[in-house]
N, C-alpha and C positions, 0 to 999 in steps of 0.2 A: 799388219792388216792392210789389204789392198784398198786403195782409195777409190771412192765411188765416182763414176764418170757422170758428166752432165746428163747423159741419157738415162742413167739409172735413177738419178734424183728426180727427173721429170716424170719417170714411170711411177715412182712411189707416191708423188704428189697427186697424180691422176687417180691412183687406187684409193687414197684417203678421201679425195673429193667424192668419188663414186659411193664410198661407204656412208658418207654423210647424207648424200642425196637420196639414195635408194630407199631407206626406211621411210622418209617423208613421202615418196611417191607411192609406196605400198600402202601407207596410211590413207592417202587420198583415194586410192583405188578401192579400199575396203569401205570407206565412208560412202562412196558413190553407190555401193551395192546395198546399203542399209536404208530402211524407210526414213523419210524426213522426220527429224526430231527437233523440237524447240531447243534453242541454244541454252536456255536456263536449265533445262533438265539434264543436259550433258554434264553440267558442273554441280548439280544439286547434291548435297550431302544428306545422308539419312538423318531424320530428326533425332536430336539428342535425347537420351533417356532422362527421365525426371528422377532426381536423386533424393531419396529419403534416408537420412542417417538419424537414427533414433537413440535415445538413452537406453543402453542395453544392460546386460547383467554386470554386477559389480564383482563377481568372483565365479569360479568354476562351479560352486555349489548353489549359485543364485538362479532360481527358476521363476522369479517374479515377473519377468517380461514375456513369458510364453504367450499369455492371452493377448496382450497388445500387439505382439508380432503376428499372431494369427488373424486378428481383426484387420490390421493394416494390409496384410497380404490379400485378404478377401476384398477389401476396398479397392486396392490397386488392380486386382484382376477384373473386377466388375467394370472398371473404367478404362481398361486397356484399349478397347476398340476406339474410343473417342480421343484418349490422350496418348496412346502409344506405350512404348517401352518404359520400364522403370527399373531402378536399382534400390533395393531395400536391404539395409545392413545396420548392425549396431555400431554406435560410436565407440571409440576407445574408452576404457573406464576413466571417469573423472567425477569430481564432486558435483553436487547439484548447483552450487554457486558457480562453478566453472562452466557447467553446461549453459546456464543462463547467460553468462558473459559471452560465450562463443556464439550463441544464437543471436543475441542482441547486436553483436558486431559483425554478424554474417560472415564468419571466417571460413565456413564450409566444413568445419569439423563435426558439426551437428546441424541438421536442417529441420528437425521436428522433435519437440519434447513432449512426452506423455507424462503428465503429472497432475496432481490434484488441484482443483480450483483454488485460487488465492488472489488476493487483491494486488499483491506485488506484481505477479505475472500479468494480470489484467491491464496494468499500466504500462507494461513493457512490450507485450506481444499481441498479435492477432490470434484469435482462438475460435474454436467451434464449441459453443455452449451446449453440449449434449453429453449426458452421462453414459458414455458408450459401455461402461462396465456395470451399469445398473446400480451404481453407488455401493458395490460390494466391498470396496476398500474401507468404507466407513463402519462396517460391522467387525468388531475386534474381539479376539480372545487373548488370554494372557499366557505367555510362556513363563514357567516358574520352576523352581526346584521341586522335584516330586514330593519331597517330605513336607513342603509348606502347604499342601492342599487343605489340611484341617483349618488353618488360619483363614484362607481365602473362602472357605465354605461358610464362614460366619459373616461375610460381607453382605449387607442388605441395601446399601445406599452409596451414593457418591461420597458422603461424609465418612462412611466406614472405609472406603477405598483410599482415602487420603492418609491413612495410617501407613501405607506402603509406598516405597519409592519405585519409580518407573524409569526404565532405560530408553534411550532414543539416540539416534545419530545426530550429531550437533547441527547439521544443516537440514534436517527434516523439519517440515512444517508442524509435525506432531509435537515438537518441543513447545512451541508457543501455545498450541491448543491445550495440551495437558496442563501447562502452567496457568493458563487463563481459567482453568476449572479447579484451581487450588491444589493440584497434585505436584508432589516433589519429583523433579526430573534429574537424573544423572546422565549426562551426555557422553558419548564416545565419538571417536573420529573416523571409524570405519565400520562397515556393515558386519564383516566377519568378527571384528573385535567385540561387538556387542554380546555375542554368544559366550565368548571367553569371560567377559566381565560378569555376566549373569552366573556362570559357573563358579566364579571366584567370590560371589556374594557382594559385588559392588552395588547392586540394586536388587529389589525384590521381584520385579516382574518386567516383562518386555511385551508391550502391546503390539499385536500383529493381526493383520487382516485374517478373516476366516478362510480365505483362499491362499494364504501364505504359510500359516502356522504348521500344517501337517507336513508339507514338503520340507520346511526348515528343521523340524524335529528329526525327520528321517535323514536329512543330509548331515546333521551335526551329532547324531546319537553316538558315533564312535568317539568323538573328542569330548562330548559333554553327556555322559551316560545318565545323569540325573535330570536332564532336561525333559519337561513334560508340559502338556497343554492343560491348563487349569480347567476343571470340569463343570463349574457351576455358574460362571458369569459370562455375560455378553455385553460389551460396551458398544455404544453407537455415537458417532459424531459425523455429520455429513461432510464427506470429502470426495465428491465425484471427480473422476479423472477426465481431463480434457486433452485435446490435441492443440499444441501451441506452436506458432510459426513466427518468423521474423516479420516486421512490418513493411519490408520493402516489396518490390514487384515480384521477385522470385518467391518470397514467402506467400504472396497472394495467390500465385499460380499453384503452388503446392497445396495450399489450403482449399482452393476451389475444387481440385480433384478429390481430395479427401472428403469434403462436404458432400459432393455428388455421390461418391461411392458409399458413404455412410448412410445417406438417405436410402440408397438402393438396398443395402443389406438389412436395414431395418424393415423396409417394405416387404421384401421377399422371405423374411424369416431366417436369413443366414446368420445374423447376429445372435439370435436366440439359440440356434443350433450350436454355434461355436461356444457360447456361454455354457450350455449344458455339457458339451463334450469336454471342455477344459476344467469345469468346476464341480459338476454334479457329485462326483464321488467324494471329493473333499468336504463339500457342504453336508452331505448325508452323514459322514463319519462324526460330525461334531454335535449332533442332536441339538440343534440350535433352538428349537421352539421350547425346549424344557429348561433353558437357562434363564437366570434372572437378568433382565435387561436394565442397564444403567445408561442414561442418556447424558451426553456432554454437549456443551455449546461449542461452535466453531466460529470464533470472531474474525477469521481470516477470509471468509467466503466473499466473493464479489457480489455485488447487488444482483438479486434475482437467481443466484445459483441454487439456493435452497428449494426453489420451486421446480427444479428439474425432475423428470420422471424417475421413480425409484426411491425417493426420499420418504421417510416414514414420519411425517409431521403430525399425523392424526393418531398416533399410538399403535397403529396396526403394523404388522410385519410385511415385508414385500412378498409378492407372489412367488418369487423364485426360492423362498425358504422351503426346504424339503419338509414333508410331513414327518412327525416323529414315529418311530416304530411302535406299533401297538395302539395307534390312534392319538388323539389329543388335538388341541387347537392348531 
């Protein structure tokens, strides 16, 4: 290979220098043609999206979080103009105890929990004390073996109901509520496992919300063909769902946006419309007003929670109960 002469080397050095200088000169020329812009805006980044990671479905067959996702979406859309962009997504499946740990330690794996009011959470988290679900979760029907209907038809009181065993997931608050009312509880470790346990006769009944039971029977009828909704009873214990946030500054910002949006969707009727859209058909199918109502106490409620709108402390049924076909109260 021919050695480069001193002149060749000097030429290449000049070319490299020009290549480094020219882009800078072009940039200065372009900036001179632009209108004057404050320095801080040249470097400003778009506002970060507010991230809402909520407790989502526990299995592919789990539809229980549909309503809360619809409500959260409406809340965040109503506040988009003031607060900007958002990300809303379910957390990876984890137990309720794990969800509480992750939120309390602000790990970022979950940033909002939607769960029933309870004293434990009230001591750990900030929350919005409003029953955004109209306390519908507190009205319960039983999932049973189809052939057991005659026995349940004889139940007239809580004392009668104590003759049967109830299933519940081990980390559900329902376990303590049912036990406090003198009911025998058989606990399972997973949501899907409860349906298998009922099918195998490990317990007599599974207490489910009036807006959960229909979907759950439909989703599991293939694997548990004898699964049925008990036709005569309606249980009630107050368990309004709240939005729970971490107590740090980030949790405060997330909560402030949700509180403002929640107030707005209540005021303009959006919450009522979502409730009817998501739940009306399921509620109508259960003929709720013709069932025998059995009330249970909830010793886990935080102070004042039982006074939230939607609770039936005076013995009347809430306004969202559908009227029975053919009339009736």
